[in-house]
C-alpha positions as CSV (number, residue, x, y, z in Angstrom):
1,M,-6.9,4.9,17.3
2,K,-7.1,7.4,20.2
3,K,-6.2,4.5,22.6
4,L,-3.3,3.6,20.3
5,I,-2.0,7.2,20.3
6,S,-2.3,7.5,24.1
7,Y,-0.5,4.2,24.8
8,F,2.2,5.1,22.2
9,V,2.9,8.5,23.8
10,I,3.4,6.8,27.2
11,F,5.6,4.2,25.6
12,I,7.9,6.9,24.0
13,F,8.4,8.8,27.2
14,F,9.0,5.6,29.3
15,C,11.7,4.4,26.8
16,A,13.4,7.8,26.6
17,G,13.5,8.1,30.3
18,I,12.1,11.6,30.3
19,S,11.6,13.6,33.5
20,A,10.2,17.1,34.0
21,Q,13.7,18.3,34.6
22,E,14.8,17.3,31.2
23,N,12.5,19.7,29.2
24,N,15.4,21.7,27.7
25,S,17.2,18.7,26.2
26,M,13.8,17.3,25.2
27,N,13.0,20.3,22.9
28,E,16.3,19.6,20.9
29,A,15.5,15.9,20.3
30,Y,13.4,14.6,17.3
31,I,11.2,11.5,17.2
32,L,10.3,9.4,14.1
33,T,7.8,6.6,14.3
34,E,7.6,4.2,11.4
35,I,4.8,1.8,10.8
36,W,4.9,-0.6,8.0
37,K,3.5,-3.9,6.5
38,A,4.7,-6.1,3.7
39,K,3.7,-5.7,0.1
40,P,2.9,-8.6,-2.3
41,A,6.4,-8.3,-3.8
42,W,7.9,-9.3,-0.4
43,Y,6.0,-12.5,-0.2
44,E,7.3,-13.4,-3.7
45,L,10.9,-13.5,-2.3
46,S,12.6,-16.5,-0.9
47,K,14.0,-16.5,2.5
48,Q,17.5,-16.3,1.1
49,E,16.5,-13.3,-1.1
50,R,15.0,-11.5,1.9
51,E,18.0,-12.1,4.0
52,K,20.3,-10.7,1.2
53,F,18.1,-7.7,0.8
54,F,18.4,-6.9,4.6
55,N,22.2,-7.7,4.7
56,D,23.1,-5.8,1.5
57,K,20.7,-2.9,1.6
58,I,18.9,-2.3,4.9
59,N,21.5,-3.2,7.6
60,P,24.2,-0.7,6.2
61,V,21.5,2.1,6.4
62,L,20.6,1.2,9.9
63,M,24.3,1.1,11.1
64,K,25.2,4.4,9.4
65,T,22.1,6.0,11.1
66,L,23.2,4.8,14.6
67,Q,26.7,5.9,14.0
68,N,25.3,9.5,13.2
69,G,23.9,9.7,16.7
70,A,20.4,8.2,16.3
71,E,18.9,5.8,18.9
72,I,16.3,3.1,18.5
73,L,13.9,3.6,21.4
74,G,11.9,0.4,20.5
75,T,10.6,-2.0,17.8
76,A,7.5,-4.1,17.9
77,V,5.3,-6.6,16.0
78,N,1.6,-5.4,16.0
79,N,-0.4,-7.9,18.1
80,N,-3.0,-5.4,19.1
81,T,-6.4,-7.1,19.5
82,G,-8.6,-4.0,20.0
83,E,-11.2,-2.7,17.7
84,E,-8.9,0.2,16.8
85,K,-6.1,-2.0,15.6
86,M,-4.2,-0.6,12.6
87,D,-3.6,-2.7,9.5
88,Y,0.1,-2.6,9.9
89,Q,2.6,-5.4,11.0
90,F,5.6,-3.7,12.5
91,M,6.8,-0.5,14.1
92,A,9.9,1.3,15.2
93,V,10.6,4.4,17.2
94,W,13.7,6.5,16.6
95,K,15.2,9.4,18.5
96,F,17.5,11.8,16.6
97,P,19.5,14.8,17.4
98,D,17.4,16.9,15.0
99,K,15.1,16.8,12.1
100,K,17.7,16.7,9.5
101,N,19.0,13.2,10.7
102,S,15.4,11.9,10.7
103,D,14.8,13.1,7.1
104,E,18.1,11.6,6.1
105,L,17.0,8.1,7.3
106,E,13.7,8.4,5.4
107,K,15.5,9.3,2.2
108,V,18.2,6.7,2.4
109,A,15.7,3.9,3.3
110,K,13.7,4.9,0.1
111,E,16.9,4.8,-2.0
112,A,17.7,1.4,-0.5
113,G,14.4,0.1,-2.0
114,F,12.5,-0.5,1.2
115,L,9.3,0.8,-0.2
116,K,9.3,-1.7,-3.1
117,Y,8.6,-4.4,-0.6
118,F,6.8,-2.6,2.3
119,D,3.9,-0.1,2.7
120,Q,5.1,2.4,5.2
121,V,3.7,5.4,7.0
122,N,5.7,7.8,9.3
123,F,4.9,10.2,12.1
124,S,7.6,12.5,13.3
125,G,8.1,15.7,15.5
126,N,10.1,17.4,18.2
127,L,9.9,15.6,21.5
128,I,7.8,17.5,24.0
129,P,6.7,16.8,27.6
130,P,3.2,15.5,28.2
131,P,2.0,18.8,29.8
132,S,2.9,20.6,26.6
133,L,1.2,18.1,24.5
134,N,-1.9,18.5,26.6
135,E,-1.7,22.3,26.2
136,R,-1.6,22.1,22.5
137,M,-4.6,19.7,22.3
138,V,-6.5,22.1,24.6
139,A,-5.6,25.0,22.4
140,L,-6.8,23.4,19.2
141,T,-9.2,25.7,17.3
142,E,-11.9,25.0,14.7
143,D,-9.5,26.2,12.0
144,S,-6.8,23.8,13.1
145,K,-9.4,21.1,13.2
146,V,-10.4,21.5,9.5
147,S,-6.9,21.8,8.3
148,G,-5.9,18.7,10.2
149,D,-9.0,16.8,8.8
150,L,-8.0,17.7,5.3
151,E,-4.4,16.7,5.9
152,S,-5.5,13.4,7.4
153,S,-7.7,12.6,4.5
154,I,-5.0,13.3,2.0
155,Q,-2.6,11.0,3.8
156,K,-5.3,8.3,3.9
157,N,-6.0,8.7,0.2
158,F,-2.2,8.5,-0.5
159,Q,-1.9,5.3,1.3
160,K,-4.9,3.8,-0.6
161,M,-3.7,5.1,-3.9
162,G,-0.2,3.6,-3.2
163,Q,-1.9,0.2,-2.4
164,A,-3.9,0.5,-5.7
165,M,-0.6,0.9,-7.7
166,A,1.0,-2.0,-5.7
167,N,-2.1,-4.1,-6.6
168,S,-1.9,-3.1,-10.3
169,D,-5.3,-1.4,-10.2
170,P,-5.1,2.0,-11.9
171,E,-8.8,2.2,-12.2
172,L,-9.2,2.1,-8.4
173,L,-6.5,4.7,-8.1
174,S,-8.5,7.1,-10.5
175,T,-11.4,7.1,-8.2
176,F,-9.5,9.3,-5.8
177,F,-9.7,12.1,-8.4
178,T,-12.9,13.9,-9.3
179,E,-14.6,12.9,-12.6
180,D,-13.5,16.3,-14.1
181,A,-10.0,16.1,-12.6
182,V,-6.9,17.5,-14.6
183,L,-3.5,16.1,-13.9
184,K,-0.4,17.7,-15.5
185,F,2.9,15.7,-15.6
186,P,6.2,17.3,-16.8
187,G,6.6,17.1,-20.5
188,L,3.1,15.7,-21.2
189,D,-0.2,17.0,-22.3
190,P,-2.7,17.5,-19.4
191,L,-4.6,14.2,-18.5
192,K,-8.3,15.1,-18.3
193,G,-10.8,12.9,-16.5
194,R,-10.4,9.6,-14.7
195,E,-10.1,7.4,-17.8
196,A,-7.0,9.3,-19.0
197,I,-5.6,9.3,-15.5
198,A,-6.1,5.6,-15.1
199,E,-4.6,4.9,-18.4
200,H,-1.4,6.8,-17.6
201,H,-0.9,5.2,-14.2
202,G,-1.6,1.8,-15.9
203,M,1.5,2.5,-18.1
204,M,3.5,3.5,-14.9
205,I,2.6,0.2,-13.2
206,E,3.6,-1.8,-16.3
207,Q,7.0,0.0,-16.1
208,G,7.4,-0.7,-12.3
209,I,7.2,3.0,-11.4
210,S,6.0,4.1,-8.0
211,V,5.3,7.7,-6.7
212,I,6.2,8.6,-3.3
213,P,4.5,12.0,-2.3
214,K,5.3,14.1,0.8
215,T,3.0,16.9,1.9
216,T,4.6,20.1,3.0
217,E,1.7,22.5,3.2
218,V,-2.2,22.2,3.4
219,E,-4.8,24.8,3.7
220,K,-8.6,24.4,3.5
221,I,-10.9,27.0,2.1
222,G,-14.6,25.9,2.3
223,N,-15.2,22.7,0.3
224,T,-11.9,23.1,-1.5
225,G,-8.2,23.1,-0.3
226,Y,-4.8,23.2,-1.6
227,E,-1.7,21.0,-1.0
228,I,1.9,21.6,-1.8
229,G,4.5,18.9,-1.6
230,T,7.4,17.1,-3.0
231,Y,7.6,13.8,-4.8
232,Q,10.0,11.0,-5.9
233,L,9.5,8.5,-8.8
234,I,11.3,5.3,-8.1
235,N,11.6,2.1,-10.2
236,E,11.0,-1.4,-9.0
237,D,14.6,-1.6,-7.7
238,G,14.0,1.4,-5.4
239,Q,16.2,3.6,-7.6
240,E,15.1,7.3,-8.0
241,L,14.1,8.1,-11.5
242,D,12.9,11.7,-10.9
243,S,12.0,14.1,-8.1
244,G,10.4,17.5,-7.8
245,T,7.3,19.4,-6.4
246,Y,3.6,19.4,-6.9
247,A,0.7,21.7,-6.2
248,S,-2.8,20.1,-5.8
249,I,-6.3,21.4,-5.3
250,W,-8.7,19.0,-3.5
251,K,-12.4,19.2,-3.6
252,K,-15.0,17.7,-1.3
253,V,-17.5,15.6,-3.2
254,N,-20.3,13.8,-1.4
255,G,-18.4,14.1,1.8
256,E,-15.1,12.8,0.4
257,W,-12.0,14.7,-0.4
258,K,-10.8,14.0,-4.0
259,L,-8.1,15.5,-6.2
260,Y,-9.5,18.2,-8.6
261,R,-6.3,19.7,-10.0
262,D,-2.7,18.4,-9.8
263,V,0.3,20.0,-11.3
264,V,3.7,18.3,-11.1
265,S,6.9,20.1,-11.5
266,S,10.1,18.1,-12.1
267,S,13.6,19.1,-10.7
268,N,14.9,17.8,-14.1
269,S,14.7,20.9,-16.3
270,Q,14.6,18.7,-19.4
271,L,11.3,17.1,-18.4
272,D,9.7,20.1,-16.9
273,N,8.2,21.9,-19.9
């Protein structure tokens, strides 16, 4: 993974044509890296259905994004043969005028139904020169390390939980919660324990509902930590059913971070009670 990140940073600066004299303009630019792989639902489509999906749903999103000032720095198919190869098939690197434009692309791609067919992870941030990146790595403290470790674990867990839902395996998903976990959804009684959590997610899977969480804040305190974020509920056609915020408590159990308490608050006032 370290080699991948190093090569990737070099690739970004090469494609962007960055020099030391361009630092001021660099600080105003925003980079988004998308990495994705196909879900089982994509393989079930015919070639004609796949082409129609891109022509009707995805291509208009890409054209609008480019018209709004974005640049595609590069796209690639993953043919890495090293031991640290990531289990993803494709990647794209975008450059935006600011973070707002980057967030808009993520939003409209979800609304277009891309996440119904592809498992995707994103990395984004303001473009900075290599010396500044090195300075930030040198300046890392133990506190930043533990927060980063917790945030990294949360994102990895979310990816695996998403895969469990895509594979219709609510029991596997529930193992990312502690045995005495409590999950509170809007308008429902608290779900207590893994069995109840698995049963509820099983119903969501049957209805074709997926959850898209996005972490906005993480803090670690000893063997526990809290996370605050936003979420979207989407149906099998990629349409948004609900959105809102959540607050979670994570607990380290036998060396692994697991969800201990999770409270979801809907932006729909009729649901959130």
